N, C-alpha and C positions, 0 to 999 in steps of 0.2 A: 603523189597521188594528184591528179589533175582537179581542181577545185571549179566545179561550175557557179557562175554567176546566175542568181536566181533573181531575175528582174520582175517588174510588171506591179500587179495591183497590191502585195505585200508591203512593196517600198510607198505606193501611192498613200496606203492606208497610215503608214507610220508618218509618214511627211504630212500629211493632212491632220493628225492628231497632234502634232508636236506645234505645228503652224496655228492651228485653231487655239491651242493653250497660249501661245505667244502673243496671239491676237485679241485675246479676251479683253473686251471692254474697249476695242479701238473700232471705229467705224471708217468708211472709206465711201465717199460718195462721188460718182463720176460727174465731171462738169458738162460733159456733152454725150449726146446719145443718136447724133444725125450719121456717124459713120455705120458700116456692117456690124451687125449684132456682134455684141461682146469685144468690140473695140472703140477706140476713140480716136479722134485726130489731135495730134500734138498741139496746144495753145502756141500762140507767139511768146516770146520773152522765155526768161529763164525758169528753170524748174524750182519751186519753191519748197518741196518738200511736204506740203500741206496735203492732210487725207484726201485720197481720191484725187489729188491735184497732179500735175506733172511729176513732182518730187516722189508720188506713190506709183510711179510707172516702173512695171518689172520686165517688159519686153517692148521692142519698137519693131515695126515692120512698115518699112518706107516712113509716110508721115503718119502713120496710126499707130496708137500706143495702147497697151495691154495693161490695165491697172490691177493693183494688189486685190481688191474689191472683187474685180471679175474673176481673177484667178480661183480666189476663195469660194466664189459662186458656183464656178464651173465644178471645182472639186467636190463641193457639198452635193450638188446635183449628180454626179457619177458615182461619189463613194460615201456619200454622209451617212446612208443608214449603216454601213457597216462600220464605220469609224464612231458613231455616237454608240453603238452597240459594246463595241471594244471598249470604250470610255468607261460605260455603265457597269461592264463584268469587272473591271478593275476595282471599282469602288466596292460592289458587292462583295466580292472575292475578300477584300481587305477587310469589310465589316464584320463578315463570317470568320475569317480567320482571327481577328482580334477578340471577338465574342466567345471563340472556342479555345482561346489561349495558344493557338498555334502560332509558333516562331520558327523562321527559317534559319538555323544554325550557320555560322559562317563555315563551319567545315562540310554541312551538306551543300552549301552553295558552291564551294569550291571543289567538290567533288563532281557537281553537275557541270561545273565549267570544264573540268579535265575531259569528262565524256563528250561534251559537246566540242572540244577542240581537237578531238582526236583525227588524225588525217592531216592536221596542220603541222609546220615546223615547230611551232611553239604557242602558248596562249597569247604572246604578243601579236603573232601572224592571224590568230584567230580574231582577236579585237580588230587588228587592221582590215581583215575581210570584211566583217561585220560594218565596219565604218565605210568602208568602200561600196560595198552592195547595197547596204540598207540604210545608211546614213545614221547608223546607230553608235552612239558613244559608249564608253564603257559602263558608265553608270545605266543608259539604256539597256545595255545587253544583261547587266545583274539584275535589274527590275524585272526583266521579261523572265528571266529563269526564275526568279523568286516568285512570279505569279504562278508559274507552272508548279512549282514546288508546292506552294501553298494550296493550289487547285488540287493537287494529287493527295495532299495530307486530307483536305475535306473530303475528298472520294472516297478514302479508305478508313475514315475514323469509323470506329465500332467494329471492323472486320478483324478477328483475331486468328491471324495465320501461326500455325504450329509449325515445329521443327519437320514434322512429316510432310506438312505441305511445301516446305521450302525444298526439303530433300527431292520430293517428286517433280516440284518446278525446276530443278536443276537438272534432273534427269531428262525431263521432256524437252529442255532447251540448253542443250550442253553447248551449242555455239555462243551463247551469251555469256557463259562464265568460263570458257576455255581460254587458258593463256595463249597468247601469239606472240609471233615475232614480225616485228615491222623494220623495213630497210629504208633508209633515206639515200635515195639514189639520183644520180646525172647521167645523161646520155649523149652520144653523138651519133647520128645517123649520116652514113653516107652511102651512095650508089655502088662503089665498086671495093673490092676487098683491099685493093692494092693502095686506095686512098684511105681506109682504115689504118692499113700497116704504117703509111707515113705519118700520121696522126699520132699513132702510138709510140713512134721513134720520137716525135718531137715532145710528147708527154714524159718519156724518159730522160730527154734532154732537159728536162725542169720548166717546159713551157706551161702556162696556166689552163687547166681544163676547161673553165668556163669560159675564156676567151676564143679558145679552139672551138668550142660547141656555138659560139655567137658568130663565128666566121665562116663554118665549114657545115654544121649540121643541116640537113634537109627537112627536120622536123620543126616546121615554122613556129609550132605553138610553143615550144621549149627553147629554141634557140637563143630568143631573145633574154632569157634569165639564165643563159649558161648552161642550157641541158638540163635543168632541175626538174626532176620528176616528183620532188617532194616525198613525203613518207608513203610508202606502200607496203601492203602485208606481204608475207614472204611467198603467199600462194596467190596473189592477185590476178583474177581473170583477166582484167584488162592491161596486164603487162605481159610481154613475150615470155612464154615459160623459159625461153632457152636464156633469155636475159637475167630472170630470176635466178636460174640454177646458178649461173656464172658468179653473180654477185653474192649468193649465199656463201660462196666459198672463200671471199675476199676477207681481208683485215681491213678495218677503216682506214680510209685515205688511200686505198689501193684501187687500180684500173685495170681491166681486162679486155680483151678483144683480139682480134674481131669475131664477133658474133653474128652468125648468120641468122636472121629473123624475118619476117614477111615483109618487114619495112624495108631492109636493106641490109647492110654490114653496119653492126654497132660496136661502140666502145661504151662500157659502163664503169662509172665510178660510185664506190660504196663511200658515203659520207658520214653515215651512222649506222647503229643498230640499236633497237631498245625492246623490252619486253612488255607487253600490254597484259593487263589482268593478273597481275601476281597478288592479289589482295589475299589478306590470312583467311582462314577457313570460317571465322565467326563473320567478318566482312562479308564474305559470298553470301552466306546464310542470311545475314539481315537482308542484303539485297533483294536476296530470292524470295523472303518474304513480303517485302514490298511489291516485287513484280507480280506475286501471286495474288496479293491483295487487290492490286488495280487489275488482274485479268477477270477478278469476280465482281468487282465493284460495278456501280453503274457507270456509262461512258462519261468521259469529262464534259462534254456537250452537254449530257442530262443535267449533270449537276450545275454547270453554268447556267441553264434556262430555270432550273429549281432556285437557284439563289436569287436571281432577277425576279422571281415570283414572289420569293419570301421577303424581299424588301420593297415589295411594291415599285419595281422599276417601271416607268412609264414615259414614254416621248412625247412631248408636248407639241412639239411642231409637225403637223400633218405631213409635211414632205418628206420627214426623217423616219416615218413610221416603217417598221420591219415586221 
């Protein structure tokens, strides 16, 4: 499955939050202000590393430098409101969870991690993607999911879901609880059938599929990774039906082709097969109760605001009011 990199504001907010935490108690006073707004000329001499001095420079354009303080000021001006709200919410939710005796079990966190990492080759691949896309460490990812679980637990406390509620929820949302098969696929796409046939022959002679894909596939998005499509559902609408039909009949490690699709002529390799959603009946019912409770509870944003109000959360800097 192709993984989309979601860049932009979420990354900036996370980066700003962690940067502010790291910079807490530090000051950075620029030595000059004669250059264009937000920049400073590089003073003569070596960089000293003093706060606000040349050693505090984070970027250089010609003879003009940008200091860490200027960077933080710019980030605060653009994203300060959202970031301080995020930080306040983390504090408020933790306070309320502690007061209510709500603890996130390791089992619940691991289950949430498994769900979040579906579609990735492995949990390691999921962690790596979060690091690459959002700059989040393993601990950051786990803390983020812990916050989500705490908030959800606070939202549904006091709501008593019955077995009948769970059964009705499962009946109304069968797609959430049905087991499904996922296939780990790689492919090679070429324009002509005879080219695909030649590549199949080379595969039969023992050549490496990934190398053949890198050298011959016209799908630039996957060729660099050896034709890897990742894990896809057996009825994934974004993968050619002809390709999925052929792959579903293969044993792990087998390849098939040529397969005529809208992209051209393809060869597909089945690298893995797994079943998703094979939990026991009680586990499904417990999850259905949780989902039902969330469906009738106040929205999570309402819960967040109510907690800020309860704990008297207040932004003291007028520039950061939200």
